N, C-alpha and C positions, 0 to 999 in steps of 0.2 A: 342132819341128811342123815346119819346113817341109822334113829331111832326113827325117821318115816319109814326108811325102807322096811327095816323087819316090823314096822306096822302093815305097811302094804304086802309084806309077803304073808300074816299069818292074818289077812283078806280086813282088816282094820280100817277099809280107808277112809272114812271118816275124818278119824285119829291121826292116820299119816297127812291126810290134806291140810289139817291145823299147823301138823310140824312144817310144815314145807307152806305156809303162809308167815310165819313166823321167821325163818331160814330167810324168806324170802324180804321180809323185813329189814331181818338185821344185816343181809348180802345190798340192801339199798342205802343204807347209812353212809355218809359222809367217810372217809378214812378206812370201810372195810377193806382187807385186804382177802380177797376172795380168788380162787388159782380156778385155770380153764377148765378143768376136770371139775371141778366141787361147780362152777356155774351150769355145766352141761348137764349134771347129772340133776339141779336145783330145774333147768329148763324142763329135765323129758318130766322127774314126778312133776312137775306144775302142768304140765298136756297132759299127766293121767288123771288133775284133778278138777280141768275146765268142763264146766262153766266156775269159775274160781269166783 
């Protein structure tokens, strides 16, 4: 998520959205330990990438 944030800040949105997709896939894996703050950040970034 940190890498995606850095990419968004540099204006490289396509690359950032790829990072968000990867993070989303990891977060959805069974047994993934994702805290609420990270999930909220992921949701915010994902919304910036719509349509996904």
